[in-house]
N, C-alpha and C positions, 0 to 999 in steps of 0.2 A: 436328355434328363441329366441333372447334376446331382451327385450324391455327396452328402456332408460326411466328412471323415472326422471321427472323434479326435479332439485335441490330444488325447492320450496316445492315439495311434499315428498322428502326424509324424512323430519322430522316426517311425520306421521307413518313411519315404526318403530319408536323408542318404545322400551318397556316402557320407562318412560311416553310417551304420552298416551299409552293405560291404564297404571295405573292411571294417573291423570283423564282421562275421567270417569273411573268406580268409582273412589273416588268422583268425582263430583256427580254422581248418588247417592252414599251413603250419601253425605252431604245434598242433596236436598230433600231426601225422608222424613225425620222426620218433616220438617217445617209445612206442611199443616196438618199433624196428630194432631198437638197441636194448630192449629189456625182454618182455614177455614173448614176443614173436621170435626174437633171436634165441631165447632159451629153448623154445619149442623146436626150432631148426636144429640146434645142437643136440637136443635129446633124441630127436628122430635119427640123427646121424650117428648116435652112439658115443658121443663125446663123454669123457669121464666126468662124474658128478662134481668132483673137486674142481675141475676146470670151469664147469658151468657156474659153480659158486663164486669163483674168483671174478667171473665176468660181471657179477653184480656191481663191481667197482666202476664199471663204465658209466654209471649214473652220477658219479661224483661232480661233473661240471654243473649239474642243475642246482646243487647245493652251494657251490662256490662261485657262481657266476657274478656276484657282486664284486669280486676281486678285480675283474677286467672291465666292468661296466664303465668306469670313468674314461676309458679310452674311447668308448662309443658316444660319450658326451663331448669329449674334447675334439676329436677329429671328424672332419666332414668329407665323405667321398666326393670325387670330382663332379658327379652328376646326381640329379634327383634330390639333393638336399641331405641334411644330416640324418634323418630317420629313414626315408624311403631308400636312400642310397645304400645304407647299411643293410636294410631288409633284403634288397636284391642281392647284395654280396653274400650274405649268409645263406640265402635260398639257393643260389648257384653252387655254393660249397656243398650244401645238403644234397642236391641233385647228383653231383659227382660222387660224393661219398657213399650214398645209398646204392647207386649203380655199381660202384666198385665193390661194395659188400656182396652184391649179387654175383659178381664174377669170381668170388673166392669160395673156398670150401672149409667147413668147420672140421672135417676129418683130416685134410691134408695140410692145412695152414691155419690152425686155430688162433695162433697169436697174431698173425697178420690180419685176420678178421677181427680180432680184438682191438688192434690198433686202429683199424678203419672205423669200428663201432665207436671208439673213444673220440675220434675225429668228428664223426656224425653227431655225437652227444654234445661235443664242444660247440659245434656250429649251431645245433638246435637250441642250446642254452643261450648262445649269443643272439640268435634270432628272437628268443623270448624276451631278452633284455630290451632290444630295440623295438619290438612290436608293443610291449607294455608302455614304453616311452612314447611311441607314436600315438597309441590309443589315448594316453594322458594328454598329449599336446593337442590332438586334432579335435577331440569331442568337446562340444559345448556343455555347459553345466547341466542343462536339462536332459542331455543325451547320455550322460554317464551311466545311469542305471540300465537303460536299454543296451547301451554299448557293451557293458559288462555282461549282460545276459546273452546277447547274440555271440559274443566271443566264446563264452562257456559252451554254447550250443555247437558252434563250429569246432571247438576243440574236442569235445566229447564225441561228436560224429567221427572226427578224424581218427581218434583213438580206437573207435569201433572198426573203422575201415582197415587201419594198419594192424589191428589185433585180431579180432575174430574173423573178419573177412579175409585178411591176408592168410590166416591158417587154413581156411577152407580153400582158397585158391591154390595154396601150395600142393595140395593133393591132386589138383587137376592140371596145373600148368608147370609145376615144379618151383623150387625155392628161387632159383636164378630169375626166372621170368616174373615171379611175384615181386622181388625187390626191384627189378627194372621197372615194373609198372608203378610201384610206389614212388620210385624216383621221377617218373613221368608226371605223376600227380602233383609233385612239388612245383611244376610249371604254373599251377593255378595261383600260387602265391606270388610268383614273379610277375605274372600278368596284372594281378590286382594291385601290387605295389606300384607298377607303372601307371595304372589308372587312378589310383587313390589321390585324394587332394592333399595339398600342403596345409599345415596349421594356418589359421586366419591371422593370428598375431605374429608379429615379427619377434623372433626369439634370438637373442645373442648367445652364442655358445661360449664356454669357458676359453679364456685366451691362453691358458697354459695348463700343462698336465697337473701341476701342483694345485691350481684352482679346481681342476676337475675332481681331484682326490679329496681335498679338504673343504672346498666350497660347499658341497652338499651337506656335510656335517655341520659346518658353521651356520649355514642357513637354517637347518632344521632345529638345532639346539638353541638358536637365538630366539625362537618363538616362545611365547608364554605357554606353560604347561607341557613342554615337549616330553619330559619324562613320563608324565601322566598319560600322554597320548601313546607313548611306546607301550605302556602296560595295557591300555585299551586294545591296541593292535594284537598284543600277545594273548589277551583273554577273551576277545569277542567270540571267536569260533571254537574256543577250547572245549566246551561241553559237547558240541557236535562232533568234533574230532575224536574226543575221548570215547564216546559211545561207538563211533565208527571203527575203532581199533579191534573191537571184539564182536561186531555184528555177524560176520560170516561164521565164526566159531560158535557163536550162540545158536544160530539157526541150525547148524549141522550137528554139533556135539551136545548142545543144550536141549534142543527140542526133537532132533532126529530127522529133520528134513534132508532130502537127498541133495547131492551136488547139482542134479538137474533142476530140482526146485529152486535152489539158490541161484543158479545161473540164469534161469528164466525170470524169476520174480524179483530177486534182490538186485541182480545186475541189469536185466532187460527192463523191467518195469521201473526200477530205481533210476536208470538212466533217463527214461522218458519223463518221469516225475521231476527229476532234477532240472531238466531243460525247461519243462512247463513252468516250474517254480521260478526259475531265473527270469524267464520272459515275463511272467505275470508280475513278479516283484519289480523288475526294471521298469515296466509300464506304470505301475502304481507310484513309483518314485517321482514321476513327472508331477503328480499331485501332492504327494506327501512331503517331498523334500528329503534332505539327507538325514537329519536327526530323527525325525518321526519314523522314517523307514527303518533305520537301524534299531530303534527301540521296538517297534511293532514286530519286525521280522525276527529280532533277537528273542523276544518273549515266545514267539511261535516256535522257534528253533528249540529252545529249552523244553517247551511243552511237548513237542513231538517226540523227544526222547522217551517220555513216559509211555508212549504207545508200545515201545518194546518191553517196558515193565509190565504192561497189561497183557502182552503176548506171553511173557514168561509166567504170569499167574494163570492164564487160561490154558496154556499148554499148546500142544501141536494142533493148530487150527489154520487151515489155508485162508479162509476169509480174513481172520485177524492178521495173519502174516501179510496178506496183500494190503490191508489198510495201513498197517504199521510202516511197511516199506514205502508205500506211496506217500503217506503223510510226512514221514520224516524227510524224505528226499525233496518233496515239494517245498517244505519249510526251509530246508537247508539251501535249496537253490535260490529262494527269495533272500535269505541271509547273505549268500555269496554275492548277489548282485549289489546289495547295499554296501557290503564290506569292500568290494573292489572299487566301488565308487568313492568310498572314504579314502583309500590309499591314493587314488588319482587326485582327489582334492587336496591332499597333503603335499603333493609334489610341486616344487618350483619348476616351471618348464625349462629353465636354463639347465637344470641338473636332473631332469626326470628319469633318465636311464639309471643313474646311480641311486637316486632316492627310492625309486620304486623297487629296485633289486634289493636294497637294504631293508625296506619296510616289509617286503614279502618274506624275507629271511627271518626277520623278527617275529612275523606272524607264525612261523613254523616252530619257534623255540619252545613255546608252552607245550605243544603237542609232543615234541621230542622228549621233554623231561617227564611229562606225566604218563605217557603211553605205557612204559614198562611196568607201571604199578597195576595195570588193568587185570592181569591174570591173577595176582595176589588178591585183589579185591573180590573177584569172582569166587576164588577158592574159600575165602574167609566169610563172605557175606551172601553168596548165591547170586544168581543172575538178576532177579527182580531188584534186589537191593543195589547191585552194581549200576543199573540204569537209573536208579534214584540218585545215587552219588554222581553219576555223569550229568544228570539235569541240574544238580546243585553246583557243579563246577562252572556252569554258565552264568551263575548269579553274580560273581564278582565283576565280570565283564559288563553286565547290565548296570550294576551300580556305578562302575567307572564311567559308563556312557552318560548316565544321568548327571553325574558330577561335572562332566565336561560339556554339558548341553550348550552352555553359552558359547564356548569356544567353537563348537561344531557349527552352530548357527552363524557365528561371525565368519567362519571359514567359508561357508556356503555363499554368504553375501559377497565376500571378497573375491570369490572365483567366478561370480556371474558376469 
């Protein structure tokens, strides 16, 4: 008996999609090991709070990764090609670095542990650069939405493993064995990079470091409407991100939910809803295309913020909390799938490592500038009005998207 598989689901059978999903796991695993999990280890070991605070600087490579991304566009490792070769190099560095962290002690050598954590963060940020570039280069146009979705799924699952699961394991097998186990899990990324396909199109890498640095900028800004596209990137997820800066505080201080409630529903259910939303949105993109997906999912994102406004008006209500968290994360996941697809579509494969790193940094700018105002808005206007304001901050991005609809449609045709 033969079964017909929906054309929307055919894309999941691709070897490229499987590779991207497991590379998402490899990318997400190191993050908590140099942030939340490391802080927990230091807190349990009785390290001074000032030292723990200083260790937050370990995350700097993630925000500065665009500075060395041209090197990964310019130079090609001797084996496996420009993308897979760098993926294996960074993953081997991560395995060694995470294992070395396990053999050290926050009580006796905190600064050595800090140096190792910084090395791991640098290797992890470098892995993110090249995995983003590989995903951009290897996925076909119809696969981008699903590719973004499965990457997010792998990434979030890995963060759960290296975060919550690692902390639970530390009580049973100790911190050293936990970090050694996490280092062993990085072998998944090495194996999948060896197995993954090369891009179908022949891509010529930059011939000089100067071209690798300036070529991506010249290429991007030579396009029609480049400045407007930059604003679209900055604004599209702004409302979603703005509301997210205060969600946990709202649930605990605004409504009186317990940390257990927030951990179980906001974090647990929120994670599941985000993954489902990303997968659903990525699958819908096969039919809707890039522009319509961005518009429909963007409207849903903005509307979902108002579910928290409703929760603020209703008060402490578990059913309403479950609905708000699930709906907002579901719509946010759909928007993320479309947004990542847009970033991939904007990249020239010759410079995809540098351009994707720059575009993702631009995407964070709006959130960085507007997030500090959130507490003042809450104090001045109250929680319900804050979420109304957050929903309105999504409107400029939707207006910019509509204004650029012709350019985005042309971009999709060009990349097919």
